[in-house]
C-alpha positions as a printed Julia matrix, in Angstrom:
67×3 Matrix{Float64}:
 -16.04   -0.83   20.54
 -16.2    -4.91   22.1
 -14.67   -7.88   20.88
 -18.06   -9.1    20.11
 -19.37   -6.27   18.41
 -15.98   -6.58   16.57
 -16.56   -9.52   15.54
 -20.22   -9.95   14.98
 -19.45   -6.99   12.64
 -17.13   -9.55   11.16
 -19.72  -12.19   10.5
 -22.12  -10.46    9.46
 -20.34   -8.66    6.6
 -19.06  -12.33    5.74
 -22.57  -13.52    5.52
 -23.8   -10.78    3.02
 -20.7   -11.56    0.79
 -21.77  -14.93    0.96
 -25.01  -14.22   -0.08
 -24.13  -11.57   -2.55
 -21.41  -14.66   -4.07
 -23.87  -17.52   -3.89
 -27.54  -15.93   -5.13
 -27.01  -13.05   -7.3
 -25.81  -13.82  -11.05
 -23.79  -11.27  -11.4
 -20.16  -11.58  -13.78
 -17.76  -13.25  -12.15
 -15.06  -10.48  -12.44
 -17.27   -8.12  -10.35
 -18.33  -10.33   -8.21
 -14.6   -10.1    -7.21
 -14.06   -6.51   -7.55
 -17.08   -6.18   -5.09
 -15.56   -8.65   -2.54
 -12.11   -6.93   -3.0
 -13.85   -3.49   -2.29
 -15.66   -4.51    0.81
 -12.58   -6.56    2.31
 -10.35   -3.35    1.6
 -13.49   -1.18    3.77
 -13.83   -3.62    6.5
  -9.43   -3.66    6.56
  -9.77   -0.3     6.73
 -12.5     0.14    9.31
 -10.89   -2.61   12.07
  -7.39   -0.44   11.66
  -9.69    2.99   12.38
 -10.81    0.9    15.56
  -7.21   -0.21   16.5
  -6.2     3.46   15.6
  -3.21    2.57   13.21
  -4.59    4.64   10.28
  -7.4     7.72   10.45
  -8.58    7.04    7.11
 -12.11    7.61    8.52
 -11.15   11.01   10.28
 -13.34   12.94    8.14
 -16.94   10.87    8.57
 -18.63   10.99   12.57
 -18.76    7.58   13.82
 -19.5     8.54   16.79
 -17.2     7.18   20.26
 -15.55    4.36   19.62
 -12.9     4.69   21.99
 -11.45    1.2    22.95
 -11.21    0.23   26.71
């Protein structure tokens, strides 16, 4: 996975979180919990891409070999 792909994923997730926080009327506590859960999932994804943890080994994520 290229650096451009990783940055694109981070930007898209960030924009989606911003849209959720700005335009969807939810309880403030629920927004905080959703933001933390999404941030944790993105962190696990990035660690998996960097091969620091193998949390997503049960999922078939295709070829993600670092070049």
